[in-house]
C-alpha positions as CSV (number, residue, x, y, z in Angstrom):
1,M,-12.8,9.7,-18.9
2,K,-11.0,8.9,-15.6
3,L,-11.1,5.7,-12.7
4,C,-9.9,5.7,-9.1
5,S,-9.8,2.3,-7.0
6,I,-10.7,3.6,-4.2
7,A,-10.5,0.0,-2.5
8,S,-10.3,-3.5,-4.5
9,G,-9.8,-6.9,-2.8
10,S,-11.5,-9.8,-1.1
11,S,-12.2,-7.2,1.7
12,G,-14.1,-4.8,-0.3
13,N,-14.4,-2.9,-3.5
14,C,-15.3,0.5,-4.7
15,I,-14.4,2.0,-8.0
16,F,-14.6,5.5,-9.4
17,V,-15.4,6.2,-12.6
18,G,-15.9,9.4,-14.1
19,S,-16.1,12.0,-17.0
20,E,-16.3,16.1,-17.2
21,R,-20.2,15.9,-16.6
22,T,-20.7,12.3,-14.8
23,N,-19.2,10.7,-11.6
24,L,-20.0,7.0,-11.0
25,L,-19.6,4.5,-8.4
26,V,-18.8,0.8,-9.4
27,D,-19.5,-0.9,-6.4
28,A,-19.8,0.1,-2.7
29,G,-18.3,-2.8,-1.1
30,I,-16.5,-0.7,2.1
31,S,-18.2,1.8,4.8
32,A,-19.9,4.6,3.6
33,K,-17.2,6.5,5.7
34,R,-14.2,5.0,3.5
35,I,-16.3,5.7,0.9
36,E,-16.6,9.1,1.4
37,N,-13.0,9.3,2.8
38,G,-12.1,8.0,-0.7
39,L,-13.8,10.6,-2.9
40,N,-12.6,13.0,-0.6
41,K,-8.8,12.2,-1.6
42,I,-9.2,12.5,-5.0
43,D,-11.6,16.1,-5.2
44,I,-14.6,14.3,-5.6
45,N,-17.8,15.8,-3.9
46,P,-19.8,12.4,-2.3
47,D,-22.8,14.8,-3.2
48,T,-21.9,14.5,-6.8
49,I,-22.0,10.9,-7.4
50,Q,-25.1,10.3,-10.2
51,G,-25.4,6.5,-9.8
52,I,-23.6,3.1,-8.1
53,L,-23.4,0.0,-10.7
54,V,-23.7,-2.8,-9.1
55,T,-21.9,-5.9,-9.8
56,H,-23.5,-8.5,-7.5
57,E,-25.0,-9.0,-4.1
58,H,-21.5,-10.5,-2.4
59,S,-20.9,-8.2,1.1
60,D,-17.6,-6.7,-0.5
61,H,-19.5,-5.3,-3.2
62,V,-22.5,-4.0,-1.4
63,S,-21.4,-3.0,2.5
64,G,-21.4,0.3,2.0
65,L,-24.4,0.4,-0.6
66,G,-27.4,1.1,1.8
67,I,-25.8,4.3,3.5
68,M,-24.4,5.8,0.4
69,A,-27.7,5.7,-1.5
70,R,-30.1,6.9,1.2
71,R,-27.4,9.7,2.6
72,Y,-27.1,11.2,-1.0
73,H,-30.1,9.8,-2.6
74,I,-27.7,8.2,-5.3
75,P,-29.7,5.7,-8.0
76,I,-28.6,2.4,-7.9
77,Y,-28.5,0.2,-11.2
78,A,-28.7,-3.6,-10.7
79,T,-29.9,-6.7,-12.5
80,Y,-33.3,-7.6,-10.9
81,E,-32.0,-10.8,-9.3
82,T,-28.8,-8.8,-7.5
83,A,-31.3,-6.1,-6.4
84,M,-33.7,-8.6,-5.0
85,A,-30.7,-10.3,-3.3
86,F,-29.1,-7.4,-1.4
87,R,-32.7,-6.0,-0.4
88,N,-32.8,-8.9,1.3
89,I,-29.1,-8.0,3.3
90,K,-30.4,-6.8,6.9
91,S,-27.0,-5.1,7.6
92,L,-28.1,-2.8,4.6
93,G,-31.1,-1.5,6.0
94,D,-33.8,-0.4,3.8
95,I,-33.4,0.5,0.4
96,S,-36.1,2.3,-1.5
97,G,-37.6,1.0,-4.4
98,E,-37.3,4.1,-6.0
99,L,-33.6,4.4,-5.9
100,I,-33.0,0.9,-8.0
101,N,-32.8,0.9,-12.0
102,Y,-32.8,-2.7,-13.2
103,V,-30.4,-3.3,-15.6
104,E,-30.1,-6.3,-18.2
105,S,-27.1,-7.9,-20.1
106,D,-26.1,-6.6,-23.2
107,K,-28.4,-3.7,-23.2
108,P,-26.8,-0.3,-23.0
109,F,-28.3,2.8,-21.3
110,M,-26.9,6.1,-20.6
111,I,-26.0,7.7,-17.7
112,N,-25.5,11.8,-18.9
113,D,-22.7,11.5,-21.4
114,I,-21.7,7.9,-20.1
115,S,-22.8,5.2,-22.4
116,I,-22.9,1.6,-20.2
117,E,-23.3,-1.6,-21.0
118,P,-23.7,-4.7,-18.8
119,F,-22.2,-8.0,-19.6
120,S,-23.0,-11.2,-17.6
121,T,-20.2,-13.3,-15.9
122,S,-19.8,-16.6,-14.3
123,H,-19.7,-16.2,-10.6
124,D,-21.6,-17.6,-7.6
125,A,-24.1,-15.0,-7.0
126,A,-27.6,-13.8,-8.6
127,N,-27.2,-12.9,-12.3
128,P,-24.1,-10.8,-11.6
129,V,-22.9,-8.4,-14.3
130,C,-19.7,-6.6,-14.9
131,Y,-19.7,-3.0,-17.0
132,T,-18.0,-1.3,-20.2
133,M,-18.4,2.3,-20.5
134,K,-18.0,4.5,-23.5
135,M,-17.7,8.3,-23.8
136,D,-16.8,9.4,-27.4
137,D,-14.0,7.1,-28.4
138,E,-13.1,6.3,-25.1
139,K,-13.8,2.6,-23.7
140,V,-13.6,2.0,-20.0
141,G,-14.2,-2.2,-18.9
142,I,-14.2,-3.5,-15.7
143,A,-14.1,-7.2,-15.1
144,T,-13.4,-8.5,-11.6
145,D,-15.4,-11.8,-10.0
146,L,-15.0,-13.7,-13.5
147,G,-14.4,-17.5,-12.5
148,K,-13.2,-17.7,-16.0
149,Y,-13.7,-15.5,-19.4
150,D,-14.3,-16.8,-22.8
151,D,-15.2,-15.3,-26.1
152,Y,-18.3,-13.2,-24.9
153,I,-15.8,-11.7,-22.0
154,L,-13.3,-11.3,-24.6
155,S,-16.0,-9.4,-26.7
156,K,-17.5,-7.0,-24.3
157,L,-13.9,-6.0,-23.1
158,D,-12.0,-5.7,-26.7
159,G,-11.2,-2.1,-27.8
160,A,-10.8,-1.1,-24.3
161,D,-8.4,1.6,-23.6
162,L,-8.5,1.1,-19.7
163,L,-9.3,-2.1,-18.3
164,L,-9.5,-3.0,-14.1
165,I,-9.1,-6.6,-14.5
166,E,-9.3,-9.3,-11.7
167,A,-5.8,-10.9,-10.9
168,N,-7.4,-12.6,-7.7
169,H,-5.1,-15.4,-6.5
170,D,-1.6,-17.2,-7.1
171,I,-2.7,-20.6,-7.3
172,N,0.5,-22.2,-5.2
173,M,-0.8,-19.8,-2.3
174,L,-3.8,-21.1,-2.7
175,M,-2.9,-24.8,-2.5
176,V,-1.0,-24.6,0.3
177,G,-2.7,-22.0,2.4
178,K,-4.8,-21.9,5.0
179,Y,-8.5,-22.5,3.5
180,P,-10.6,-25.5,3.6
181,Y,-10.7,-27.3,0.6
182,Y,-13.9,-26.5,0.0
183,L,-13.3,-23.0,-0.3
184,K,-10.0,-23.5,-2.5
185,Q,-12.3,-25.6,-4.8
186,R,-14.9,-22.7,-5.3
187,I,-12.0,-19.7,-5.9
188,L,-10.9,-21.9,-8.8
189,G,-14.0,-23.3,-10.5
190,D,-15.9,-21.5,-13.2
191,R,-17.9,-19.7,-11.0
192,G,-15.2,-18.1,-8.7
193,H,-12.0,-16.0,-9.2
194,L,-9.4,-15.3,-11.9
195,S,-6.1,-16.3,-10.9
196,N,-2.9,-14.1,-11.9
197,D,-2.3,-16.5,-14.6
198,L,-5.3,-16.5,-15.8
199,S,-5.7,-12.5,-16.0
200,A,-2.4,-12.5,-17.9
201,E,-3.8,-14.9,-20.3
202,L,-6.9,-12.6,-20.5
203,I,-4.9,-9.4,-20.7
204,S,-2.6,-11.2,-23.5
205,K,-5.9,-11.2,-25.9
206,L,-6.9,-7.3,-25.4
207,I,-3.5,-6.1,-25.7
208,K,-4.1,-2.8,-28.1
209,I,-1.2,-1.5,-30.2
210,K,-2.1,2.3,-29.3
211,N,-1.5,3.7,-25.4
212,Q,-3.6,1.3,-23.0
213,H,-3.9,1.0,-19.1
214,I,-4.3,-2.2,-17.3
215,I,-5.3,-2.3,-13.7
216,L,-4.8,-5.3,-11.5
217,A,-7.2,-5.8,-9.3
218,H,-9.1,-7.9,-6.8
219,L,-6.4,-9.3,-5.0
220,S,-7.1,-11.9,-2.5
221,K,-5.9,-10.9,1.4
222,D,-4.5,-14.5,2.2
223,N,-3.5,-15.6,-1.5
224,N,-1.3,-12.7,-3.6
225,Y,0.2,-9.8,-2.8
226,E,0.7,-6.8,-5.7
227,E,4.2,-7.4,-6.4
228,L,3.8,-11.0,-7.2
229,A,0.7,-10.1,-9.4
230,Y,2.3,-7.6,-11.5
231,E,5.6,-9.8,-11.9
232,T,3.4,-12.7,-12.7
233,V,0.9,-11.4,-15.4
234,L,4.2,-9.3,-16.7
235,C,6.4,-12.2,-17.0
236,E,3.5,-14.6,-18.6
237,L,3.0,-11.4,-21.2
238,N,6.4,-11.6,-22.3
239,R,6.0,-15.4,-22.7
240,L,3.4,-15.0,-24.7
241,G,5.0,-12.5,-26.6
242,T,2.1,-10.0,-26.1
243,L,3.9,-7.7,-23.7
244,S,4.0,-4.1,-25.3
245,A,5.8,-1.0,-25.1
246,N,2.7,0.6,-25.0
247,L,1.2,-0.9,-22.1
248,N,1.0,1.0,-18.9
249,L,0.0,-1.9,-16.2
250,S,-0.6,-1.4,-12.3
251,V,-1.8,-2.8,-9.4
252,A,-5.3,-1.7,-7.5
253,H,-4.2,-1.2,-3.5
254,R,-6.6,-3.4,-1.4
255,D,-7.0,-0.6,1.4
256,V,-6.1,2.8,0.0
257,P,-7.3,4.8,-3.5
258,S,-5.1,4.2,-6.2
259,D,-3.6,6.7,-8.5
260,M,-6.5,8.3,-10.7
261,V,-6.0,6.9,-14.4
262,I,-6.9,9.5,-16.8
263,I,-7.6,8.7,-20.7
């Protein structure tokens, strides 16, 4: 399996996941033009995308969904509540119900050779989910917009060879920054976003002995930056005694495609 973050951050998210037979997107939260350009840069024809897995209806996850789905007739996968929410967003245009496939947490389904399992997350959206994907002995886990993590989240992500995990903000930057108090409280709350420290704590519980790729993602434009997220997580893993020589840690870029990771 392979994964490339086309864009990841508070201003837009789109992740490519594929195999030899299957090409998928997780979210389409940037313009269709940027998605097309990103796919072309990694030598993926947009015509070959066979599904868009939607995590939730916030604009940074669905802003390009309508155009991409209509232009390439791509099936959309989302919970019923998420689909009802994004179909009410006028800027997305009309999205035919024929393109929408409803998913449920903890109920795996197949798209060609990839088994996909949605799992519930704590976020201020209409029944949001994240996804794990399996093919043979390979497992990919994508978990952003978490708010918090618990034993349920850990059980879903356990055993993944490749993880894309939220590291949204540095708490100190957030607290001294320009955001109004209510927004700071939302971000810090159980239905908000994971900080760099909480991301490291989550990752420390998912570290494997064998080679593992972990990508830090969904960084805030105002309250984080790549070097800070990377160093914070690395130092915290070292402090917790879980830093492994077999760990390949990287950070997804906000506005341009990141390197393709193949497992």
